[in-house]
LUMVEX-363167 format. One line per field, with one value per residue (C-alpha): residue number from 1; x, y, z negated. Coordinates in Angstrom, 3 decimals. Example, Ala and Ser with C-alpha at 12.3 -4.5 7.8 and 13.67 -1.06 7.14 Angstrom:
n	1:2
X	12.300:13.670
Y	-4.500:-1.060
Z	-7.800:-7.140
//
This chain:
n	1:2:3:4:5:6:7:8:9:10:11:12:13:14:15:16:17:18:19:20:21:22:23:24:25:26:27:28:29:30:31:32:33:34:35:36:37:38:39:40:41:42:43:44:45:46:47:48:49:50:51:52:53:54:55:56:57:58:59:60:61:62:63:64:65:66:67:68:69:70:71:72:73:74:75:76:77:78:79:80:81:82:83:84:85:86:87:88:89:90:91:92:93:94:95:96:97:98:99:100:101:102:103:104:105:106:107:108:109:110:111:112:113:114:115:116:117:118:119:120:121:122:123:124:125:126:127:128:129:130:131:132:133:134:135:136:137:138:139:140:141:142:143:144:145:146:147:148:149:150:151:152:153:154:155:156:157:158:159:160:161:162:163:164:165:166:167:168:169:170:171:172:173:174:175:176:177:178:179:180:181:182:183:184:185:186:187:188:189:190:191:192:193:194:195:196:197:198:199:200:201:202:203:204:205:206:207:208:209:210:211:212:213:214:215:216:217:218:219:220:221:222:223:224:225:226:227:228:229:230:231:232:233:234:235:236:237:238:239:240:241:242:243:244:245:246:247:248:249:250:251:252:253:254:255:256:257:258:259:260:261:262:263:264:265:266:267:268:269:270:271:272:273:274:275:276:277:278:279:280:281:282:283:284:285:286:287:288:289:290:291:292:293:294:295:296:297:298:299:300:301:302:303:304:305:306:307:308:309:310:311:312:313:314:315:316:317:318:319:320:321:322:323:324:325:326:327:328:329:330:331:332:333:334:335:336:337:338:339:340:341:342:343:344:345:346:347:348:349:350:351:352:353:354:355:356:357:358:359:360:361:362:363:364:365:366:367:368:369:370:371:372:373:374:375:376:377:378:379:380:381:382:383:384:385:386:387:388:389:390:391:392:393:394:395:396:397:398:399:400:401:402:403:404:405:406:407:408:409:410:411:412:413:414:415:416:417:418:419:420:421:422:423:424:425:426:427:428:429:430:431:432:433:434:435:436:437:438:439:440:441:442:443:444:445:446:447:448:449:450
X	-23.103:-21.049:-17.946:-19.791:-22.670:-20.224:-18.575:-21.961:-22.771:-19.402:-20.225:-23.646:-22.172:-19.449:-22.000:-24.276:-21.865:-19.291:-15.575:-13.388:-12.370:-12.583:-12.528:-13.274:-13.979:-17.455:-16.219:-14.485:-16.512:-15.604:-11.928:-12.105:-13.493:-11.734:-8.205:-5.767:-8.616:-11.521:-10.352:-11.755:-13.481:-10.553:-8.209:-10.655:-10.646:-6.909:-7.446:-9.730:-6.710:-8.506:-11.288:-9.683:-7.543:-7.827:-7.934:-7.214:-10.589:-12.810:-13.065:-16.436:-15.215:-17.092:-20.649:-22.032:-25.573:-27.774:-30.378:-28.054:-26.056:-29.020:-28.197:-24.424:-23.270:-21.947:-19.220:-19.266:-16.837:-13.467:-10.435:-6.978:-4.517:-2.769:-5.299:-7.039:-9.086:-6.881:-6.873:-4.157:-3.840:-0.397:-0.453:0.509:0.655:-2.486:-4.777:-3.762:-5.028:-3.928:-3.406:-4.088:-1.890:-2.217:-1.195:0.386:-1.131:0.708:-0.417:0.559:0.092:1.401:4.544:5.169:5.031:4.798:4.087:3.965:1.722:0.982:-2.638:-2.994:-1.951:-1.707:1.983:4.040:6.924:8.730:8.140:9.467:9.374:7.964:10.328:9.025:5.283:3.146:-0.262:-2.093:-4.609:-2.078:-1.053:0.900:-0.812:0.698:2.721:4.425:7.147:8.167:8.253:5.861:5.208:4.239:4.765:6.884:8.046:11.026:14.243:16.622:14.902:14.788:13.606:15.823:13.731:14.711:11.306:10.848:9.813:6.555:6.887:6.455:8.670:7.349:9.343:9.897:10.381:11.516:8.443:10.494:12.795:11.344:14.546:13.939:15.156:14.756:12.763:12.015:11.046:7.657:6.810:3.937:2.180:-0.122:-0.400:-3.694:-4.525:-3.384:-0.068:1.495:0.080:1.479:1.672:3.269:6.929:7.051:5.646:3.978:4.450:3.892:7.542:9.682:7.246:3.544:2.888:4.954:4.296:7.367:7.767:10.108:12.029:10.373:13.663:15.834:13.480:15.389:13.361:12.676:10.668:8.651:5.659:5.012:1.869:1.465:1.120:-2.189:-3.668:-4.853:-4.544:-6.171:-4.535:-5.878:-4.497:-6.375:-4.866:-1.398:-1.559:-1.421:-3.955:-4.332:-7.546:-6.435:-8.343:-7.521:-7.189:-9.856:-13.253:-14.883:-15.879:-13.650:-13.533:-11.320:-8.553:-7.976:-4.314:-2.787:0.878:3.057:4.026:7.482:8.419:5.937:5.046:1.633:-1.182:-4.425:-7.244:-10.241:-11.694:-14.545:-17.242:-17.158:-15.363:-14.959:-14.400:-12.681:-14.544:-12.747:-12.179:-14.048:-12.641:-11.091:-13.090:-13.137:-16.224:-16.698:-19.077:-19.150:-20.897:-20.698:-22.418:-21.723:-25.472:-26.176:-27.427:-26.432:-23.761:-23.921:-22.399:-20.620:-17.959:-15.102:-12.904:-9.257:-10.170:-12.294:-15.697:-18.246:-21.279:-23.955:-25.171:-28.881:-30.855:-27.730:-28.133:-29.396:-29.099:-26.513:-24.339:-22.545:-20.147:-19.648:-17.469:-17.153:-16.484:-16.448:-19.926:-21.438:-21.709:-22.514:-23.629:-25.226:-27.437:-27.388:-30.810:-29.206:-30.346:-27.881:-28.099:-26.544:-26.375:-25.212:-22.544:-23.430:-27.180:-27.389:-30.173:-30.632:-30.488:-31.745:-32.059:-32.509:-31.506:-27.727:-28.024:-25.525:-25.828:-25.359:-23.019:-24.097:-23.918:-22.775:-19.991:-16.481:-17.022:-18.117:-18.841:-16.069:-16.243:-18.170:-16.218:-17.457:-16.751:-17.455:-16.911:-19.693:-21.773:-21.861:-21.232:-20.018:-20.452:-18.718:-19.731:-17.696:-19.950:-18.500:-21.517:-20.881:-23.455:-23.428:-25.982:-26.593:-24.904:-27.666:-30.762:-29.751:-31.125:-29.171:-27.418:-25.122:-24.509:-22.153:-20.792:-17.142:-15.664:-13.328:-12.689:-12.368:-10.594:-7.176:-6.344:-4.405:-4.909:-8.182:-9.047:-12.689:-12.940:-13.004:-11.735:-12.827:-10.789:-10.864:-8.184:-9.799:-13.044:-11.697:-12.684:-10.119:-11.878:-9.860:-10.966:-8.142:-5.224:-7.410:-7.677:-9.910:-9.709:-12.682:-14.417:-18.088:-20.178:-21.864:-22.577:-26.187
Y	99.618:97.685:95.741:92.503:93.498:94.485:91.092:89.400:91.304:90.378:86.733:87.124:88.914:86.338:83.544:85.342:86.276:84.415:84.971:84.859:81.282:80.249:76.823:77.740:75.817:76.079:78.220:80.763:83.701:82.741:82.632:86.110:87.787:85.538:85.459:85.603:86.157:88.529:91.484:94.833:95.037:96.872:94.127:91.530:93.311:92.831:89.206:88.786:87.223:84.012:85.216:86.617:83.746:80.459:78.910:79.155:77.810:77.529:80.317:80.740:82.430:84.819:83.624:87.009:87.296:87.730:85.385:84.545:82.175:79.777:78.949:78.687:75.254:72.754:70.282:66.690:65.821:64.624:63.362:64.922:62.898:60.335:60.566:57.616:57.401:57.129:57.199:58.149:57.916:59.200:59.570:63.112:64.190:66.167:66.811:70.503:70.901:70.844:73.197:71.979:73.506:71.998:68.347:68.744:68.600:70.195:69.162:69.691:67.570:66.910:65.213:67.183:70.903:70.150:66.930:67.016:64.471:63.708:64.774:62.171:59.137:60.134:59.193:61.030:62.810:64.513:65.844:68.440:67.309:69.626:71.578:70.772:70.330:70.349:71.251:74.211:75.337:76.243:74.543:75.636:78.807:79.688:78.400:80.623:80.019:76.650:77.699:76.617:79.013:77.665:78.072:76.283:76.727:78.970:77.252:78.552:79.266:76.467:76.213:74.719:71.545:71.155:72.065:74.790:78.235:79.500:81.367:81.080:81.264:81.809:79.608:78.908:75.379:74.277:72.674:70.206:68.870:69.832:71.684:74.552:77.733:80.258:81.107:84.413:84.842:86.382:88.224:85.988:82.656:84.089:81.603:82.753:84.399:87.971:86.947:86.387:87.044:87.008:90.382:91.418:90.388:89.564:87.781:90.369:89.149:90.372:90.796:91.855:93.540:93.308:96.652:96.029:94.340:93.633:92.620:89.608:88.554:85.405:83.601:84.776:85.999:89.279:92.373:94.614:97.211:97.569:99.595:100.243:101.749:103.466:101.346:103.066:101.679:98.293:97.463:94.687:93.484:92.620:92.076:93.084:92.123:91.822:95.199:95.340:97.372:98.280:99.099:101.076:102.542:103.651:100.791:102.089:101.118:104.074:103.872:105.820:106.012:103.592:104.677:102.607:102.711:101.411:100.377:100.363:96.680:97.656:100.324:100.112:103.789:104.299:106.276:107.021:105.939:107.000:107.146:104.741:105.797:103.990:100.859:98.326:94.606:92.962:89.763:88.828:89.745:89.024:89.985:93.455:94.374:93.899:92.718:94.640:94.687:98.003:100.252:104.012:104.382:102.783:102.833:100.931:97.407:95.965:95.990:97.054:94.766:96.661:96.147:98.545:98.404:99.419:102.993:103.407:103.184:101.711:99.587:98.772:95.159:95.067:92.038:90.287:86.695:86.349:83.738:81.296:79.830:76.473:77.139:79.530:80.553:83.568:82.742:85.614:87.191:84.458:83.997:80.327:79.505:76.642:77.156:74.844:73.680:72.227:74.898:76.014:79.554:81.408:85.182:87.748:90.196:92.347:92.730:91.955:89.471:85.797:83.728:80.399:78.298:74.556:71.459:71.011:67.236:66.178:65.141:68.229:68.040:69.050:72.842:72.623:70.175:70.713:69.249:71.425:71.205:71.766:75.101:74.724:74.543:75.544:74.019:76.486:73.831:71.710:74.598:72.738:73.687:70.821:70.186:67.710:66.750:65.170:62.114:61.532:62.771:64.541:66.582:68.562:71.301:73.029:76.411:78.108:76.625:74.866:71.510:68.479:66.758:64.302:62.726:60.106:58.811:58.248:56.173:58.803:57.012:58.641:62.032:61.935:64.380:67.532:70.598:70.887:67.204:68.034:70.192:68.286:69.908:69.774:70.964:70.740:69.458:70.401:68.340:65.969:66.349:65.904:65.266:65.243:64.350:64.162:62.381:60.439:61.812:60.513:61.665:60.968:62.196:63.109:61.983:65.322:67.097:68.203
Z	-108.088:-110.625:-109.669:-110.420:-108.118:-105.370:-105.627:-105.456:-102.263:-100.781:-101.422:-99.828:-96.825:-96.310:-96.504:-94.046:-91.250:-89.226:-89.125:-86.054:-85.189:-88.782:-90.360:-93.916:-97.089:-98.506:-101.403:-99.161:-100.432:-103.985:-103.016:-101.506:-104.622:-107.152:-105.702:-108.626:-111.051:-110.744:-108.706:-107.728:-104.350:-102.845:-103.950:-102.701:-99.370:-99.212:-100.129:-97.137:-95.506:-96.372:-94.119:-91.009:-89.807:-91.619:-88.209:-84.537:-83.473:-80.456:-77.906:-76.291:-73.128:-70.827:-71.432:-72.320:-73.619:-70.576:-69.167:-66.272:-68.455:-68.440:-64.797:-65.218:-63.944:-66.475:-65.530:-66.781:-69.555:-68.238:-70.116:-69.626:-67.571:-69.767:-72.619:-74.222:-77.444:-80.518:-84.308:-86.785:-90.548:-91.604:-95.411:-96.398:-92.776:-92.005:-94.985:-95.039:-91.486:-87.853:-84.914:-81.365:-78.671:-75.214:-75.292:-78.751:-82.209:-85.157:-88.649:-92.302:-95.407:-98.883:-97.515:-94.338:-93.606:-89.881:-87.996:-84.200:-82.510:-78.874:-78.362:-75.603:-77.643:-81.322:-81.388:-84.016:-82.277:-85.157:-88.660:-91.111:-94.745:-97.396:-99.592:-103.063:-103.517:-100.398:-101.771:-100.306:-97.710:-95.041:-91.828:-88.718:-87.561:-84.172:-81.232:-78.685:-76.111:-77.498:-81.168:-83.943:-86.834:-90.255:-94.023:-96.613:-100.210:-100.885:-99.905:-102.572:-105.877:-108.479:-112.057:-114.788:-114.608:-110.965:-109.566:-106.947:-108.115:-106.727:-103.492:-99.754:-96.700:-93.207:-90.841:-87.155:-85.818:-82.360:-80.795:-78.762:-81.487:-84.887:-85.782:-88.197:-86.519:-89.329:-92.428:-94.153:-97.783:-98.499:-101.741:-102.860:-102.310:-99.668:-96.808:-95.409:-92.119:-92.645:-94.216:-90.782:-87.320:-83.807:-82.053:-78.772:-78.991:-82.711:-85.738:-87.973:-91.547:-95.107:-96.060:-97.880:-100.339:-101.124:-99.433:-96.310:-92.981:-90.851:-87.220:-87.138:-84.053:-82.738:-82.143:-85.042:-87.790:-87.986:-88.862:-85.868:-87.818:-91.007:-92.108:-95.816:-97.277:-100.647:-103.798:-104.495:-101.284:-100.071:-96.372:-94.405:-91.204:-87.752:-84.254:-81.101:-77.737:-79.275:-81.047:-84.882:-86.872:-90.546:-92.395:-95.466:-98.386:-101.957:-104.428:-106.814:-108.212:-106.475:-102.828:-100.421:-96.659:-94.735:-92.338:-89.211:-88.150:-84.926:-85.023:-81.932:-81.536:-80.268:-82.824:-85.698:-85.343:-86.940:-85.364:-87.171:-84.859:-86.941:-90.425:-91.074:-93.535:-96.864:-97.902:-95.117:-95.444:-92.464:-91.621:-88.422:-84.794:-81.580:-78.199:-78.600:-81.687:-85.438:-87.304:-90.555:-93.510:-95.323:-97.789:-98.127:-101.485:-104.848:-105.479:-102.260:-102.646:-99.301:-96.607:-92.981:-90.369:-87.601:-84.962:-84.184:-81.094:-80.815:-79.913:-83.045:-81.351:-83.786:-82.923:-85.476:-85.535:-86.500:-87.597:-88.828:-90.056:-93.612:-96.309:-97.561:-94.835:-95.043:-92.157:-89.260:-86.343:-84.068:-80.434:-77.974:-78.181:-80.329:-84.048:-84.680:-88.216:-90.145:-93.190:-96.186:-95.019:-91.887:-89.409:-86.744:-85.401:-82.461:-82.912:-80.325:-81.476:-78.454:-78.895:-82.610:-81.934:-82.766:-79.558:-80.942:-84.075:-84.501:-86.473:-86.623:-86.335:-89.032:-92.678:-94.819:-97.838:-101.324:-101.477:-105.110:-104.257:-102.920:-99.442:-96.526:-92.822:-90.344:-88.587:-85.293:-82.035:-78.602:-75.205:-72.395:-69.755:-71.230:-72.645:-75.941:-79.574:-81.757:-85.495:-87.841:-91.379:-94.206:-93.859:-90.372:-88.375:-85.077:-83.188:-79.939:-79.253:-75.933:-76.309:-74.327:-75.970:-79.216:-77.984:-79.225:-76.316:-78.138:-81.530:-82.968:-86.250:-87.195:-89.993:-91.410:-94.693:-98.076:-98.144:-99.780:-102.601:-101.793:-99.649:-97.781:-98.044:-98.721:-95.600:-92.317:-89.147:-85.524:-82.537:-78.755:-76.375:-73.059:-73.177:-75.853:-79.506:-82.285:-85.609:-88.852:-92.353:-94.907:-93.242:-90.817:-87.268:-84.475:-80.855:-78.579:-75.435:-75.971:-72.944:-72.348:-69.095:-69.514
//
């Protein structure tokens, strides 16, 4: 199989399967195979950082896949104490995306690397201005123990014209005050999901070199340990239950097997868990398992979707979804996807079977345009999966049957330039929905309880 054909199959695979908790732009598959120009598959696999963690999205919870879930009771929608419907439109404050964490909402835009808002009222509590230009697809990616973790431009390097040299810092910000606690220079402008991930007791970040992942102290940013792989290898990164893993293979045109390594989160000591046959592309994680697309033969014309747990046990996923997908999300056992024809689908990652399909209930964007649907979010308490379109349409489908139980329309205005302005975003604060399009944010309580 030629490199071009491999890339085409990667695109098809990424459009056909869901990624863990992902809110991805419609051209995500193109980004994966085109990052920094046309790259070999092995390099594209390393660039799948854009795939694995563009978002902290909706968790499905313990629904499983048996018939018993049909009888599981559903509670009526209820607002959190102190919440009321609100709207916000802070220019340059949220078009790069937001992260909901309890009663707080952390956003990024062209003017601010982090803005903290009260999720009950929409009030802006504090902000951290950008350092140089603020364009990009990144936003705060994690919160733990009162600290927000995000990205910003390098703090020290300047060009003769006074502009900031290209480069990224990962930084920690006090969640209560907005005070920047520390920042660490990274070796490239990679601000996607695998560039920095939370593990047990540390932030696992791609620093100080391209082939190194280091565990940074959560409070100080100091390096606790580092693991470096050979320059002739490419390694994808994943975290299962707080434990870091690497999927490494030779950086060549030819197909080689993939080694799965487990790193001790306290010491960084690497242990080879297993060798996976062929070249594996990390698509995301679900529960304590990784979802992979792989091929073992350069002459093969398709990819096999499988899952691998932390012990190396592999499970084949038959009858995987086919066709071009407009958006997707993985939540617990479910893969929720929407086709460009406006059909929503729920697929079981346990049985490998399609559970239901039906109309998504929102206006679909032009598949050749730059706009895309928000990644679906799931409410376990209401047994509902929600969808949001750039046109402002909202739809709720019964998670168990696919029947539409709610719809609404929001005036989200025209997206502002910069960042992911063409990609709306939908998040949950308990039963409350937070819908963002550009810098405009609307918080509302859908009246479901079917």
